[in-house]
N, C-alpha and C positions, 0 to 999 in steps of 0.2 A: 489617503487610502493606506491601509495596513498591508504590508507584503508578508503574507502567511508563509512563505517559503523559508523565511528565516527565523521563525518562532521556535523551532526546535533544533537542538544542535545535531550536527552530523554524528554518525556513530552506528553502532549495531545494537539492535534489541532482539531478544529471543522470548517467545511466548508460545502457548498452545492455542490452537483454534479448531473449530469444527469444519471440516472440508470433506465433501462426498460422504457424509454420515459417519465420519471417523474423526477422532481427535488426533491431530497432527502437529508436530513441532514446526514452527515458523521462525525464520531468521530474516530480519529486515535490516539492510544496510542503507542508511540515508547518506547521500552525497549531494549536497546542494538541493536542487529541486527534483532529484530522482531517488526513488525507492527501489532497491534491488531486492527481490523477494526470493527466498529459498525455502520451499515447502517440503518437508519430509525428505530432504536430500535428493528428490528427483523431479521437483516442479520448480522452474525458474521463470520469473517474469519481472519486468520493469514497469513501474508506475511513475508518471510525471505529475508533480504538484503544480497546479495552476495558480494564478494570482489570487483567485477567489477561494482557494483551499480545496477545490474539487480535484479529483485524481482521473487521469486518463491513462489506461493501460497501453503501453507502447510496444510490448514484446511478450512472448511466451503464450502458452495455451490460455484461452479465454477463461477468466475467473468469474464466478458468479458475483453479481453486484453486492450481495450481502457480505461476502468475504472481503471485497474491496472496501466496503463501508466500515467493516470491523477493523481492518488494518488502518484505515484512515483515522478513526477514533482512537485506536491504541497508540499509534505512533505520533500523531499530530496532536493528540489530547482530546478529551471528552467534549470540549467546547468548540472543536473544529467545525467550521461550517463548510458548505459546499455540497456538491453532488458528486455522483459517481458516473463517469463516462467510460464505457468499455469499447474498445476498438478491436478489430480483428487482430489476432496474434500472428506470429510468424508462420 
């Protein structure tokens, strides 16, 4: 079984994405199997990368599944497999 959590290096990526019908800057810091999101300098959330490549939101305001999927594909690669699982934020 492949461990998808180690397929991409740790580090910071910056890109734009649509959120709430606006184009916002997104910074993602990857530390091991955790993605720390900073959207437009006022939205912060953490996503945990699961063994199967899916993401579970572990903190912050609940993000739409489409945004989490976009982040997963952008950060982990277009071939990233898995589903999006949202949990209640803090």
